[in-house]
SEDO-639193 format. One record per residue (C-alpha): residue in three letters; x, y, z. Coordinates in Angstrom, 1 decimal. Example, Ala and Ser with C-alpha at 12.3 -4.5 7.8 and 13.67 -1.06 7.14 Angstrom:
<atoms>
ATOM:ala:12.3:-4.5:7.8
ATOM:ser:13.7:-1.1:7.1
</atoms>
This chain:
<atoms>
ATOM:met:-20.1:2.4:-41.6
ATOM:ile:-23.1:3.4:-39.5
ATOM:pro:-23.5:1.0:-36.6
ATOM:cys:-26.8:-0.8:-35.9
ATOM:phe:-28.2:-1.2:-32.4
ATOM:lys:-31.0:-3.2:-30.8
ATOM:ser:-34.0:-1.1:-30.0
ATOM:lys:-33.5:-1.4:-26.2
ATOM:thr:-29.9:-0.3:-26.4
ATOM:leu:-30.9:2.6:-28.7
ATOM:ser:-33.6:3.8:-26.3
ATOM:leu:-31.2:3.8:-23.4
ATOM:val:-28.5:5.6:-25.3
ATOM:leu:-30.9:8.3:-26.6
ATOM:ile:-32.3:8.9:-23.1
ATOM:phe:-28.8:9.2:-21.7
ATOM:ala:-27.9:11.5:-24.6
ATOM:ser:-30.7:13.9:-24.0
ATOM:leu:-29.9:14.1:-20.3
ATOM:leu:-26.2:14.4:-20.7
ATOM:phe:-25.8:16.8:-23.6
ATOM:gly:-27.5:19.9:-22.3
ATOM:ser:-24.9:20.5:-19.6
ATOM:cys:-22.0:22.4:-21.1
ATOM:leu:-18.5:21.9:-19.6
ATOM:lys:-16.5:24.8:-18.3
ATOM:asp:-13.8:24.4:-20.9
ATOM:gly:-16.2:25.1:-23.7
ATOM:val:-16.6:21.5:-24.8
ATOM:ser:-19.7:19.4:-24.7
ATOM:thr:-20.1:15.7:-25.2
ATOM:ile:-22.8:14.4:-27.6
ATOM:val:-23.8:10.8:-27.5
ATOM:leu:-25.7:10.0:-30.7
ATOM:glu:-27.3:7.1:-32.6
ATOM:ser:-28.0:6.6:-36.2
ATOM:gly:-31.0:6.2:-38.3
ATOM:ile:-32.6:7.0:-41.6
ATOM:asn:-33.0:10.8:-41.9
ATOM:asn:-36.7:11.6:-42.1
ATOM:thr:-36.3:15.1:-40.5
ATOM:gly:-36.6:17.2:-43.6
ATOM:ile:-33.1:18.5:-43.0
ATOM:pro:-31.2:19.0:-46.3
ATOM:ser:-28.6:16.4:-46.9
ATOM:asp:-24.9:17.2:-46.7
ATOM:ser:-24.6:16.6:-50.4
ATOM:gln:-26.6:19.8:-50.9
ATOM:ala:-24.4:21.8:-48.6
ATOM:thr:-21.9:24.3:-49.8
ATOM:pro:-18.7:25.4:-47.9
ATOM:asn:-18.9:28.3:-45.5
ATOM:pro:-17.9:31.5:-47.3
ATOM:ser:-14.8:33.2:-46.1
ATOM:ile:-15.3:36.2:-43.9
ATOM:ser:-13.0:39.3:-43.6
ATOM:asn:-13.7:42.4:-41.6
ATOM:pro:-16.8:41.1:-39.7
ATOM:thr:-19.6:43.6:-39.2
ATOM:val:-21.4:41.9:-36.3
ATOM:ser:-20.8:39.2:-33.7
ATOM:ile:-22.7:36.0:-33.7
ATOM:pro:-24.3:35.5:-30.2
ATOM:asn:-23.2:32.6:-28.1
ATOM:val:-25.3:29.5:-28.8
ATOM:gln:-26.9:26.7:-26.9
ATOM:tyr:-26.6:23.2:-28.4
ATOM:ser:-28.6:20.1:-27.7
ATOM:val:-29.7:16.7:-29.0
ATOM:glu:-33.2:16.0:-30.4
ATOM:thr:-34.6:12.7:-31.7
ATOM:glu:-37.3:12.3:-34.4
ATOM:gly:-38.2:8.6:-34.7
ATOM:asn:-34.9:6.9:-35.4
ATOM:asp:-33.1:10.1:-36.3
ATOM:val:-30.9:12.1:-34.0
ATOM:val:-30.4:15.8:-34.7
ATOM:ile:-28.0:18.4:-33.5
ATOM:arg:-30.0:21.6:-32.5
ATOM:ile:-28.3:25.0:-32.2
ATOM:asp:-30.3:27.8:-30.5
ATOM:met:-29.2:31.4:-31.1
ATOM:thr:-30.6:34.8:-30.4
ATOM:gly:-31.1:37.4:-33.1
ATOM:ile:-28.6:39.1:-35.3
ATOM:gln:-29.1:42.8:-36.2
ATOM:asn:-28.1:44.4:-39.5
ATOM:pro:-25.7:47.2:-38.4
ATOM:glu:-26.7:49.4:-41.3
ATOM:thr:-30.5:49.3:-41.0
ATOM:asp:-31.0:48.0:-37.4
ATOM:glu:-33.3:45.4:-38.7
ATOM:trp:-33.2:41.9:-37.3
ATOM:ile:-32.3:39.5:-40.1
ATOM:arg:-34.0:36.2:-41.0
ATOM:leu:-31.5:33.3:-41.4
ATOM:ile:-31.9:31.0:-44.4
ATOM:gly:-30.4:27.6:-44.5
ATOM:thr:-29.1:25.2:-47.2
ATOM:gly:-30.5:25.8:-50.6
ATOM:gly:-32.2:29.1:-49.8
ATOM:glu:-35.9:29.6:-49.4
ATOM:ser:-38.5:30.8:-52.0
ATOM:gly:-36.0:32.6:-54.0
ATOM:val:-34.2:34.0:-51.0
ATOM:pro:-30.5:32.9:-51.0
ATOM:gln:-28.8:31.1:-48.1
ATOM:asn:-27.2:33.4:-45.6
ATOM:val:-26.0:31.0:-42.8
ATOM:trp:-23.7:28.0:-43.1
ATOM:val:-22.4:25.4:-40.6
ATOM:ser:-19.4:23.1:-41.0
ATOM:val:-17.8:20.4:-38.8
ATOM:asp:-14.1:20.2:-39.3
ATOM:asp:-14.6:22.3:-42.4
ATOM:lys:-17.0:19.7:-43.8
ATOM:pro:-20.2:21.5:-44.9
ATOM:lys:-23.4:20.4:-43.2
ATOM:gly:-26.9:20.5:-44.6
ATOM:ile:-28.9:22.8:-42.3
ATOM:leu:-32.5:23.6:-41.7
ATOM:val:-33.3:26.9:-40.0
ATOM:his:-36.4:27.9:-38.1
ATOM:asn:-36.9:31.7:-37.4
ATOM:thr:-38.9:32.2:-34.2
ATOM:ile:-40.4:35.3:-35.6
ATOM:asp:-42.3:33.0:-38.0
ATOM:asp:-43.5:30.6:-35.3
ATOM:ala:-46.7:32.1:-34.1
ATOM:ser:-47.8:28.8:-32.6
ATOM:gly:-44.8:28.5:-30.3
ATOM:asn:-44.1:25.0:-31.5
ATOM:leu:-40.3:25.5:-31.3
ATOM:asn:-40.4:25.3:-27.5
ATOM:ile:-37.4:27.5:-26.9
ATOM:lys:-36.5:27.8:-23.2
ATOM:asn:-34.9:31.0:-21.9
ATOM:asp:-33.3:31.5:-18.5
ATOM:phe:-32.9:35.3:-17.8
ATOM:val:-30.5:36.7:-15.2
ATOM:phe:-30.7:40.4:-14.3
ATOM:leu:-27.4:41.7:-12.9
ATOM:val:-28.1:45.0:-11.2
ATOM:asp:-25.5:47.4:-10.0
ATOM:asn:-27.0:48.7:-6.7
ATOM:ser:-24.2:51.0:-5.6
ATOM:gly:-25.1:54.5:-4.4
ATOM:ser:-24.7:56.1:-7.8
ATOM:met:-27.6:54.0:-9.1
ATOM:gly:-30.1:55.6:-6.8
ATOM:asp:-31.9:57.5:-9.6
ATOM:glu:-32.1:54.4:-11.8
ATOM:ala:-33.0:51.8:-9.2
ATOM:asp:-36.7:52.2:-9.2
ATOM:ala:-37.0:52.6:-12.9
ATOM:ile:-34.9:49.4:-13.5
ATOM:ala:-37.1:47.4:-11.1
ATOM:arg:-40.2:48.7:-12.8
ATOM:asp:-38.9:47.8:-16.3
ATOM:ile:-37.7:44.4:-15.2
ATOM:ile:-41.1:43.6:-13.7
ATOM:gln:-43.0:44.9:-16.7
ATOM:trp:-40.7:43.1:-19.1
ATOM:ala:-40.8:39.8:-17.2
ATOM:gln:-44.6:39.9:-17.1
ATOM:lys:-44.9:40.4:-20.8
ATOM:leu:-42.4:37.8:-21.7
ATOM:asn:-44.0:35.3:-19.3
ATOM:thr:-47.3:35.4:-21.2
ATOM:asn:-46.0:33.8:-24.5
ATOM:leu:-42.6:32.3:-23.9
ATOM:asp:-41.0:29.6:-21.7
ATOM:val:-39.0:31.9:-19.5
ATOM:arg:-37.6:31.8:-16.0
ATOM:phe:-36.1:34.8:-14.2
ATOM:ser:-33.4:35.6:-11.6
ATOM:cys:-31.5:38.5:-10.2
ATOM:val:-28.1:39.4:-8.7
ATOM:gly:-27.5:42.7:-6.9
ATOM:tyr:-23.9:43.8:-6.7
ATOM:asn:-21.5:46.7:-6.1
ATOM:gly:-18.0:45.4:-5.2
ATOM:leu:-19.8:42.7:-3.2
ATOM:ile:-22.6:40.3:-4.0
ATOM:thr:-25.3:42.1:-2.1
ATOM:gly:-28.4:40.0:-3.0
ATOM:ala:-29.7:37.3:-5.2
ATOM:met:-32.6:35.1:-6.2
ATOM:asn:-32.2:31.9:-8.1
ATOM:leu:-34.1:31.2:-11.3
ATOM:thr:-37.8:31.3:-10.6
ATOM:ser:-41.2:32.5:-11.8
ATOM:tyr:-42.1:36.0:-12.8
ATOM:glu:-44.3:36.3:-9.7
ATOM:asn:-41.5:35.4:-7.3
ATOM:leu:-39.1:37.8:-9.0
ATOM:ser:-41.7:40.6:-8.8
ATOM:asp:-42.3:39.9:-5.1
ATOM:tyr:-38.5:40.0:-4.5
ATOM:leu:-38.0:43.4:-6.3
ATOM:asn:-41.0:45.0:-4.6
ATOM:arg:-39.9:44.2:-1.1
ATOM:ser:-38.3:47.7:-0.8
ATOM:ser:-37.5:50.7:-2.9
ATOM:gly:-34.4:52.2:-4.5
ATOM:thr:-31.2:50.3:-4.5
ATOM:asp:-32.4:48.3:-1.5
ATOM:arg:-34.6:46.3:-4.0
ATOM:thr:-31.7:44.1:-4.9
ATOM:phe:-30.2:43.7:-1.4
ATOM:gly:-30.8:40.5:0.4
ATOM:phe:-31.1:36.8:-0.6
ATOM:ala:-34.4:35.1:-1.3
ATOM:gly:-35.7:31.7:-2.4
ATOM:asp:-35.4:28.2:-1.1
ATOM:asp:-31.6:28.3:-1.5
ATOM:ala:-31.1:31.8:0.0
ATOM:asp:-28.8:30.5:2.7
ATOM:ala:-26.6:28.6:0.2
ATOM:leu:-26.4:31.6:-2.0
ATOM:tyr:-25.4:33.8:0.9
ATOM:ala:-22.7:31.3:1.9
ATOM:ala:-21.3:31.2:-1.6
ATOM:lys:-21.1:35.0:-2.1
ATOM:ser:-17.8:35.5:-0.2
ATOM:ala:-15.8:33.9:-3.1
ATOM:tyr:-17.0:36.8:-5.4
ATOM:asp:-16.7:39.7:-3.0
ATOM:leu:-14.1:42.4:-3.8
ATOM:ser:-14.2:45.9:-2.3
ATOM:ser:-17.3:47.8:-1.5
ATOM:gln:-15.6:50.8:-3.1
ATOM:val:-15.9:49.4:-6.7
ATOM:glu:-18.5:47.9:-9.0
ATOM:cys:-17.9:44.5:-10.7
ATOM:gly:-20.5:43.1:-12.9
ATOM:thr:-18.3:40.2:-14.0
ATOM:ala:-18.1:39.0:-10.4
ATOM:ala:-22.0:39.0:-10.4
ATOM:leu:-22.0:37.2:-13.7
ATOM:arg:-19.7:34.4:-12.4
ATOM:phe:-21.7:34.2:-9.2
ATOM:ala:-24.9:33.4:-11.2
ATOM:asp:-23.1:31.1:-13.6
ATOM:glu:-21.5:29.0:-10.9
ATOM:asn:-24.4:28.9:-8.4
ATOM:phe:-27.7:29.2:-10.2
ATOM:thr:-29.8:26.3:-11.4
ATOM:phe:-30.1:26.6:-15.2
ATOM:arg:-32.4:24.3:-17.1
ATOM:thr:-31.0:21.8:-19.6
ATOM:gly:-31.2:23.2:-23.1
ATOM:ala:-32.3:26.7:-22.1
ATOM:asn:-30.7:29.8:-23.6
ATOM:arg:-28.9:31.7:-20.9
ATOM:ile:-29.4:35.4:-21.2
ATOM:tyr:-27.8:37.9:-18.9
ATOM:val:-28.7:41.6:-18.8
ATOM:asn:-26.3:43.8:-16.8
ATOM:phe:-27.6:47.2:-15.6
ATOM:thr:-24.8:49.6:-14.5
ATOM:asp:-23.6:53.2:-14.6
ATOM:glu:-19.9:52.5:-13.7
ATOM:pro:-16.9:50.9:-15.2
ATOM:asn:-16.3:47.2:-14.4
ATOM:ser:-13.6:47.2:-11.6
ATOM:pro:-12.1:43.8:-10.9
ATOM:his:-9.9:45.3:-8.2
ATOM:gly:-6.8:43.8:-9.7
ATOM:lys:-8.2:40.2:-10.0
ATOM:ser:-8.1:39.1:-13.6
ATOM:gly:-10.7:36.4:-13.0
ATOM:phe:-13.2:39.1:-12.6
ATOM:ser:-12.1:41.1:-15.7
ATOM:val:-14.5:41.6:-18.6
ATOM:thr:-11.8:39.7:-20.6
ATOM:tyr:-12.7:36.5:-18.7
ATOM:val:-15.6:35.8:-21.0
ATOM:ser:-13.5:36.4:-24.2
ATOM:ser:-12.0:32.9:-23.9
ATOM:gln:-13.9:29.7:-24.5
ATOM:ser:-11.7:28.1:-21.9
ATOM:asn:-13.4:30.3:-19.4
ATOM:trp:-16.8:31.0:-20.9
ATOM:ser:-18.1:28.4:-23.4
ATOM:thr:-20.7:29.2:-26.1
ATOM:gly:-23.3:27.5:-24.0
ATOM:gln:-22.8:29.5:-20.9
ATOM:gly:-24.8:32.4:-22.3
ATOM:thr:-24.9:35.8:-24.0
ATOM:ile:-24.5:39.0:-22.0
ATOM:his:-26.4:42.2:-22.8
ATOM:thr:-25.6:45.6:-21.3
ATOM:val:-27.7:48.6:-20.3
ATOM:tyr:-25.2:51.4:-19.4
ATOM:ser:-26.9:54.4:-17.9
ATOM:asp:-24.2:57.1:-18.0
ATOM:ile:-23.9:58.1:-21.6
ATOM:asp:-21.7:61.1:-20.6
ATOM:tyr:-19.1:58.6:-19.5
ATOM:val:-18.8:56.2:-22.5
ATOM:asp:-15.4:57.1:-23.8
ATOM:phe:-13.3:56.7:-20.7
ATOM:glu:-9.8:55.3:-20.9
ATOM:glu:-9.6:51.7:-19.8
ATOM:val:-7.2:50.2:-17.4
ATOM:pro:-7.1:46.4:-17.5
ATOM:asp:-8.2:44.7:-14.3
ATOM:glu:-9.1:48.0:-12.8
ATOM:phe:-11.2:50.3:-14.9
ATOM:glu:-13.0:48.5:-17.8
ATOM:lys:-15.9:49.1:-20.2
ATOM:pro:-18.6:46.8:-18.9
ATOM:trp:-20.2:46.3:-22.3
ATOM:arg:-17.0:44.5:-23.5
ATOM:met:-18.8:41.4:-22.1
ATOM:ser:-21.5:41.9:-24.7
ATOM:glu:-19.0:42.4:-27.5
ATOM:tyr:-17.3:39.2:-26.6
ATOM:thr:-20.5:37.1:-26.4
ATOM:gly:-22.5:38.7:-29.2
ATOM:gly:-24.9:40.5:-26.9
ATOM:thr:-26.6:43.8:-27.4
ATOM:ile:-25.7:47.2:-25.8
ATOM:leu:-28.0:50.1:-24.9
ATOM:tyr:-26.8:53.4:-23.6
ATOM:ala:-29.3:55.1:-21.4
ATOM:ser:-29.6:58.5:-19.7
ATOM:ser:-28.5:58.7:-16.0
ATOM:asp:-32.2:58.8:-14.9
ATOM:phe:-33.1:55.9:-17.2
ATOM:thr:-35.5:58.1:-19.1
ATOM:gly:-36.8:56.4:-22.2
ATOM:val:-35.8:52.9:-21.4
ATOM:ser:-38.7:50.5:-21.6
ATOM:leu:-39.5:46.9:-22.6
ATOM:asp:-40.0:48.0:-26.2
ATOM:asn:-36.5:49.5:-26.7
ATOM:leu:-34.3:47.0:-24.8
ATOM:pro:-32.5:45.4:-27.7
ATOM:val:-32.3:42.0:-25.9
ATOM:thr:-36.1:41.7:-26.3
ATOM:lys:-35.9:41.9:-30.1
ATOM:ala:-32.9:39.6:-30.1
ATOM:met:-34.9:36.9:-28.3
ATOM:gln:-38.0:37.4:-30.3
ATOM:asn:-36.0:37.1:-33.5
ATOM:ser:-34.0:34.1:-32.5
ATOM:tyr:-33.2:31.0:-34.5
ATOM:val:-33.0:27.2:-34.3
ATOM:ile:-30.5:25.6:-36.7
ATOM:arg:-30.6:21.8:-37.1
ATOM:phe:-28.3:19.3:-38.8
ATOM:thr:-27.8:15.5:-38.7
ATOM:asn:-25.4:12.8:-40.1
ATOM:val:-22.6:13.1:-37.5
ATOM:ser:-21.5:9.5:-37.1
ATOM:glu:-18.0:10.1:-38.5
ATOM:phe:-17.4:12.6:-35.7
ATOM:met:-18.3:10.2:-32.9
ATOM:asp:-14.8:9.3:-31.8
ATOM:gly:-14.5:11.2:-28.5
ATOM:gln:-12.1:13.7:-30.0
ATOM:tyr:-12.4:17.5:-30.4
ATOM:his:-14.1:18.7:-33.6
ATOM:lys:-14.4:22.3:-34.8
ATOM:val:-17.9:23.7:-35.4
ATOM:lys:-18.0:26.8:-37.5
ATOM:ile:-21.1:29.0:-38.0
ATOM:thr:-20.9:31.7:-40.7
ATOM:val:-23.4:34.3:-41.5
ATOM:lys:-23.2:36.5:-44.6
ATOM:ser:-26.0:38.5:-46.1
ATOM:glu:-26.4:38.8:-49.8
ATOM:asp:-25.4:42.5:-49.8
ATOM:gly:-22.5:41.8:-47.4
ATOM:ala:-23.8:44.2:-44.7
ATOM:val:-24.0:41.3:-42.2
ATOM:lys:-20.8:39.3:-41.9
ATOM:ala:-19.9:37.1:-38.9
ATOM:glu:-18.3:33.9:-37.9
ATOM:lys:-18.3:31.8:-34.7
ATOM:val:-16.0:28.8:-34.1
ATOM:phe:-16.2:26.5:-31.1
ATOM:asp:-15.1:23.0:-30.2
ATOM:met:-17.4:20.0:-29.4
ATOM:ile:-16.7:16.4:-28.5
ATOM:phe:-19.1:14.0:-30.3
ATOM:gly:-19.6:10.9:-28.2
</atoms>
């Protein structure tokens, strides 16, 4: 039975829900506090939903997602934001089609809660010229500034500035940066494009990402020691965790990391800074972000890995559904237009469903997203736990 509430109570609960839900817990579980109401959202009913198809031998990875609560009148809706998925055979970015298909195009994405199919409505951002979807993106650039990156440093700074400027004109985006080698050598918390540009243009070469800036520069500098290893190694995972645990992300914003490096990830024997750290939801929840990699030593791609010592940094992208770009050692040819993360964001999705009162028991529930194109070229599945309030 769906409970009824007085309007004052409903308003308070909905306000509390919108504030509470956007913050994802470190164990990969979020709490949703929801109310009921007649569904006037245009979302297909669960009676129209079909079960998630079974997936064997996935061809792609579904990017990590951000989930939140929206209200429309008396209706409360679960919203899942996800960056784009690429067809591995054609390199095209696919459109996702929800329950019932669309103008003769069959459904290719399904969502279930505890294996119960949900009716879903999908919005593809590529179709949203007006920008009405209001998708927020918080970008973090992780930049290896060790000596071997000397040739790439100025080109990376140039591209970050040009990229940020272009994205800033038509999207709701904030930007930040972490410089690292085996130490956290510099950082700026999430801020505007203009502030990031000023930070990167203070100097030249690898010095661009040395030093701490912003209103919380002293606090960031004080926090860095917990992530410092040896100056003789490079550890992008340490920089990732530094940003995740110290930066001020916006509620409901997609967290997007781009790691620029030309060396293996070297945790220096500390498993907490291994690339495998982000492979477990107990460490890295779906809401903590997707990691993209630009690796600028294509002659050194097939090296033999040694766990916790000598790791392929792009594993973090594989684990979180991010993109990977292999660039030349002088960064030739890398630009805003061919960074895959740009297209992934421009071709992102909003998936919405409602009618979740039966799951509001404070217990863990399994959410499953399945993507399967009609020709079978794109097959993927992501499963994560949520607690519905």
